[in-house]
C-alpha positions in Angstrom: 88.0 126.8 122.8 89.5 128.3 126.0 92.5 125.9 125.8 93.1 127.0 122.2 93.0 130.7 123.1 95.4 130.0 126.0 97.8 128.1 123.7 97.6 130.9 121.1 98.4 133.7 123.6 100.9 131.6 125.6 102.2 128.9 123.4 103.7 126.0 125.3 107.5 125.6 125.5 108.8 123.2 123.0 110.4 120.0 124.4 114.0 119.1 124.0 113.2 116.4 121.3 111.4 119.0 119.2 114.2 121.6 119.6 116.8 119.1 118.6 114.7 118.1 115.5 114.0 121.7 114.6 117.7 122.5 114.6 118.3 119.9 111.9 116.2 121.8 109.3 116.8 125.0 107.5 114.3 127.8 107.8 113.0 127.0 104.3 112.6 123.3 105.0 110.6 124.0 108.2 108.4 126.5 106.4 107.7 124.0 103.6 106.5 121.4 106.2 104.5 124.0 108.1 102.7 125.2 105.0 101.8 121.7 103.9 100.6 121.0 107.4 98.1 123.9 107.2 96.6 122.3 104.1 96.0 118.9 105.9 94.8 119.9 109.4 91.2 119.4 109.9 90.5 122.8 111.4 92.3 126.1 111.9 91.5 125.8 115.6 93.5 122.5 116.2 97.0 121.5 115.5 96.6 117.8 114.9 96.1 115.7 111.9 94.1 112.4 111.9 95.6 109.3 110.5 93.8 109.4 107.2 94.9 113.0 106.4 98.5 112.3 107.6 98.8 109.2 105.3 97.4 111.1 102.4 99.9 113.8 103.0 102.7 111.2 103.0 101.2 109.6 99.9 100.8 106.3 101.8 97.0 106.0 102.0 97.2 102.8 99.9 100.2 101.3 101.6 100.1 98.0 103.5 98.2 98.1 106.8 101.3 97.1 108.7 103.2 100.1 107.4 100.3 102.6 107.9 99.6 101.5 111.5 103.2 101.4 112.5 104.1 104.8 111.0 101.0 106.5 112.5 101.7 105.0 116.0 105.3 105.9 115.9 104.7 109.5 114.9 101.8 109.8 117.4 104.1 108.7 120.2 106.5 111.6 119.2 103.6 114.0 119.4 103.4 113.8 123.2 102.7 111.4 126.0 99.0 112.1 126.0 98.6 112.7 122.2 95.6 110.9 120.6 96.3 112.4 117.2 99.4 113.3 115.1 100.8 116.8 115.7 103.1 119.0 113.6 105.8 118.7 116.2 105.6 114.9 116.1 105.9 115.0 112.3 108.9 117.3 112.4 110.6 115.1 115.0 109.9 111.9 113.0 111.1 113.4 109.7 114.3 114.6 111.4 114.9 111.1 112.8 114.3 109.6 109.4 116.5 111.9 107.4 118.6 114.3 109.5 119.9 112.6 112.6 122.5 109.9 113.3 122.3 106.3 112.1 121.4 104.9 115.5 118.5 107.3 116.0 117.2 106.6 112.5 117.4 102.8 113.1 115.5 103.2 116.4 112.7 105.1 114.7 112.5 102.5 111.9 112.2 99.8 114.4 109.5 101.7 116.2 107.5 101.7 113.0 107.7 97.9 112.9 107.0 97.5 116.6 103.7 99.3 116.4 102.5 98.3 119.8 105.9 98.7 121.6 106.1 95.0 122.5 109.9 95.0 122.4 110.1 92.5 119.5 108.6 92.1 116.0 107.0 88.7 115.3 108.0 86.8 112.2 104.5 87.1 110.7 104.3 90.9 111.3 107.9 91.4 110.0 106.9 89.6 106.8 103.9 91.9 106.4 106.2 94.9 106.8 108.7 93.6 104.3 105.9 92.8 101.8 104.6 96.3 102.2 108.0 97.8 101.5 108.5 95.6 98.4 105.1 96.7 97.1 105.9 100.3 97.5 109.2 99.8 95.7 108.1 97.6 92.9 104.4 98.3 92.2 105.1 100.5 89.2 107.5 97.9 87.6 105.0 95.1 88.0 104.1 94.5 84.4 101.9 91.5 85.2 104.6 88.9 85.4 104.6 89.0 89.2 101.8 88.6 91.6 101.0 89.3 95.3 101.8 85.7 96.0 105.3 86.3 94.6 105.8 89.2 97.1 104.4 87.1 99.9 106.8 84.2 99.3 109.8 86.6 98.9 108.8 88.5 102.0 108.5 85.4 104.1 111.9 84.2 103.0 113.4 87.7 103.7 111.8 87.9 107.1 113.1 84.4 108.0 116.6 85.6 107.2 116.1 88.8 109.2 115.0 87.1 112.4 118.0 84.8 112.2 120.1 87.8 113.4 118.6 87.0 116.8 119.9 83.5 116.5 119.0 80.4 114.6 115.4 79.3 115.3 114.4 82.8 116.5 110.7 83.6 115.9 111.0 87.4 116.4 113.3 90.3 115.7 114.5 92.4 118.6 115.9 95.9 118.5 119.5 94.5 119.0 118.9 92.0 116.2 117.6 94.8 113.9 120.8 96.8 114.6 122.9 93.8 113.5 120.7 93.4 110.4 121.1 97.0 109.3 124.9 96.6 109.2 124.8 93.9 106.5 121.3 94.3 104.9 120.1 97.9 105.0 117.3 97.6 102.4 114.4 97.4 104.9 115.8 100.2 107.0 116.2 102.4 103.9 112.6 101.7 102.9 111.2 102.5 106.3 113.1 105.7 106.6 111.8 106.9 103.2 108.2 106.8 104.2 108.1 110.5 105.1 110.0 111.6 102.0 107.0 113.3 100.4 106.4 115.5 103.4 108.1 118.9 102.9 109.8 117.7 99.7 107.4 118.3 96.8 109.3 117.6 93.6 108.7 120.5 91.2 107.2 119.2 88.0 108.6 120.2 84.7 105.2 120.0 83.2 103.7 123.5 83.5 100.3 124.8 82.4 101.8 126.5 79.4 103.3 123.3 78.2 100.0 121.4 78.6 98.3 124.2 76.6 100.9 123.8 73.9 101.1 120.0 73.7 97.6 118.7 74.4 95.6 120.1 71.5 97.9 118.3 69.0 97.1 114.9 70.6 94.1 112.6 69.8 91.2 113.4 72.2 91.8 110.2 74.4 95.3 111.4 75.1 94.2 114.8 76.4 92.2 113.7 79.4 94.3 112.1 82.2 98.1 112.5 82.4 99.9 110.5 85.1 103.3 111.3 86.5 105.4 108.1 86.4 108.9 109.3 87.1 110.7 112.5 88.3 114.4 112.2 88.8 114.3 114.8 91.6 111.8 112.6 93.5 112.9 109.1 92.4 116.6 109.5 91.9 118.8 109.5 88.8 118.4 105.8 88.3 117.8 104.3 84.8 116.6 101.0 86.3 114.0 102.9 88.4 113.0 105.0 85.3 112.4 101.8 83.3 110.8 100.0 86.2 108.3 102.8 86.9 107.4 103.0 83.2 107.1 99.3 82.6 105.0 98.7 79.5 103.2 102.1 79.8 102.4 103.9 76.6 102.0 106.5 75.2 104.4 108.5 77.3 105.6 112.0 77.5 109.4 112.4 78.2 110.4 115.8 79.6 114.0 117.0 80.2 115.7 120.0 81.5 119.5 120.3 81.0 121.9 122.3 83.2 122.0 125.0 80.7 118.3 125.7 81.3 116.9 124.3 78.1 113.7 122.3 78.4 112.6 119.8 75.7 111.3 116.3 75.3 109.3 113.8 73.2 106.1 111.8 73.0 106.6 108.1 72.5 103.7 106.0 71.3 105.3 102.6 72.0 106.5 101.3 75.4 110.1 101.7 76.4 111.5 98.2 75.9 115.0 96.9 75.2 115.7 96.4 71.5 118.8 96.5 69.4 117.2 98.5 66.6 115.0 101.6 66.2 111.3 101.1 66.5 108.2 103.1 67.3 105.1 104.7 65.8 104.9 107.6 63.3 102.6 109.4 65.7 105.7 110.0 67.9 107.1 113.5 68.0 109.8 115.6 69.8 109.7 119.2 70.9 111.6 122.1 72.3 110.1 124.2 75.1 112.8 126.5 76.4 114.3 128.8 75.1 112.1 128.2 72.0 108.9 126.2 72.0 108.3 124.2 68.8 106.9 120.8 67.9 108.5 118.4 65.5 106.3 115.5 64.3 107.9 112.5 62.5 108.8 113.5 59.0 108.4 110.1 57.5 111.8 110.1 56.0 112.9 107.1 58.1 111.5 104.8 60.8 114.2 105.6 63.5 111.5 106.9 65.8 112.4 105.5 69.2 115.4 103.8 70.9 115.7 101.9 74.2 119.0 100.3 75.1 119.5 98.2 78.2 122.6 96.2 79.1 124.4 96.5 75.7 128.1 96.4 75.4 128.4 97.7 71.8 125.3 99.7 71.4 124.2 102.8 73.4 122.3 102.3 76.6 119.6 104.8 77.2 116.4 106.1 75.6 116.1 108.3 72.6 114.3 109.6 69.6 115.3 109.9 65.9 118.6 110.2 64.1 121.1 107.4 63.9 122.8 105.3 66.6 125.3 107.7 68.2 123.8 110.6 66.4 120.3 110.9 68.0 117.8 113.6 67.7 117.2 113.3 71.4 118.9 110.8 73.7 119.4 110.3 77.4 122.3 108.1 78.5 121.6 105.2 81.0 123.4 107.2 83.7 120.7 109.9 83.4 123.5 112.3 83.7 124.3 113.1 80.1 122.5 113.2 76.8 122.6 114.4 73.2 120.4 116.3 70.8 121.6 116.6 67.3 119.9 117.8 64.1 118.0 114.8 62.7 116.0 114.0 59.6 113.6 111.7 61.4 111.8 114.6 63.0 113.3 117.4 60.8 114.5 118.9 64.1 117.5 121.0 65.2 119.4 120.6 68.4 116.8 121.0 71.2 119.2 121.3 74.1 121.6 124.0 75.3 124.3 122.1 73.4 124.4 119.0 71.3 126.0 117.1 74.2 124.4 118.2 77.4 124.3 117.6 81.2 120.9 116.4 82.5 119.3 118.4 85.3 115.9 116.7 85.6 114.1 113.9 83.8 110.4 113.4 83.9 108.0 110.9 82.3 104.2 111.0 82.1 101.6 108.4 81.0 99.2 110.1 78.6 96.4 107.5 78.8 95.5 105.3 81.7 95.0 101.6 81.0 91.4 100.6 80.3 91.2 98.3 83.3 91.9 101.3 85.7 89.2 101.8 88.2 88.8 98.1 88.8 90.0 97.1 92.3 93.4 95.7 92.2 94.1 97.0 88.7 97.4 98.7 89.3 98.7 97.5 86.0 102.0 98.7 84.8 102.0 102.4 85.3 98.9 103.8 86.8 97.2 101.7 89.4 94.3 103.0 91.5 96.4 104.8 94.0 99.6 106.7 94.5 102.2 108.2 96.8 101.5 111.9 96.7 98.3 111.3 94.6 95.0 113.0 94.8 95.4 116.3 93.1 96.3 117.0 89.5 99.9 118.1 89.2 98.4 121.3 87.8 95.5 121.6 90.3 97.7 123.7 92.4 97.7 126.4 89.7 94.1 127.3 89.3 94.9 130.8 88.2 97.2 129.4 85.5 94.4 127.2 84.3 92.0 130.2 84.1 94.6 132.0 82.0 94.7 129.0 79.6 90.9 129.1 79.4 91.0 132.8 78.6 93.6 131.9 75.9 91.0 129.8 74.1 91.5 126.3 75.5 87.9 125.1 76.0 88.9 121.7 77.4 90.7 121.8 80.8 93.5 119.4 79.7 95.3 119.7 83.0 92.4 118.6 85.2 93.3 115.0 84.9 97.1 115.3 85.3 97.4 113.0 88.3 100.5 112.7 90.5 102.1 109.3 90.4 99.3 106.9 90.9 101.5 103.8 91.5 101.0 101.9 94.6 98.2 99.5 95.2 
């Protein structure tokens, strides 16, 4: 206690490494990290985070052991020579090296993650484990059952063999110099390692707000009101159509939410998986809706079966996802670039234009799974979209708004529909 009081009254001078890292962030960015740190520290009287809470903060509690151990050791070393736990200063230095500093500094930190025990080289076996862990993080959501852990192991072994060859043919380990050569021609591993801290200080704001849950949930069958899972958010996962489809896999039913650059918010509920087809398909339970500036639901009218569209790799037909209307005249459509879309009046849902204009610029795209697969809860049951774990998982996306939920209950919603809205339970 005495040491804590001393540090409080006379805080120690920050080292040069911290000062350099701190200068890389804006005031707002630092405050975001510091506020999140306050949530995850074990006690208000200490300034360290144990490995478990740090990994939960980073959304990596279910990552491969090689990644977890390496990252924790690397950040702990930045926390001070005598540090036995991870400090806020170490986290800020690590995040700056991953995201803000020069390429050489970033590559050195990525290598430190792999060289967990500071041996000066990474063995072929350990490198393969790191590679497999990175592949799992990147592809777990798109694993629709056609690939297995053995597939990842075989690929990781082959990739690791190629990587150590940068130290010369017949090499059995990867040195720091070899890793620098590797990064110049094959940056995939480096990019994955440097993204491990992306969740810290960068919470992606969800489009799904308590008011929209209150509006949309009661119109769904009871099983679809219980447990909503975030699968994709373009602010977090990037404006990539392949990533969008990969993270959704064969998941259904799904809720698609969009906000355009004019500020309009709208979307649709699809009761069939998003899968490539050259024709319209879908279920008459599907619907589309507007949220801002006017909130209104539009169920399928039954006038035609043009309920859902998913185009991938076409040369003559539109590539993207959509609802209703006709080809080229959709009730709601997002182009495969995820940059543009259209919303035209359509008979399929008896709906008007939902966006700021009939052809709009996309600001954010978000997708939610409305019902977890039946096998969830079984160990190893990651399935297509939900899995038993997540990056950034743990709290409902709306658990951070208890006051809002109370308002919804006062408004007459007996069932707490938001309580099960989990955040991105993807990785296994």
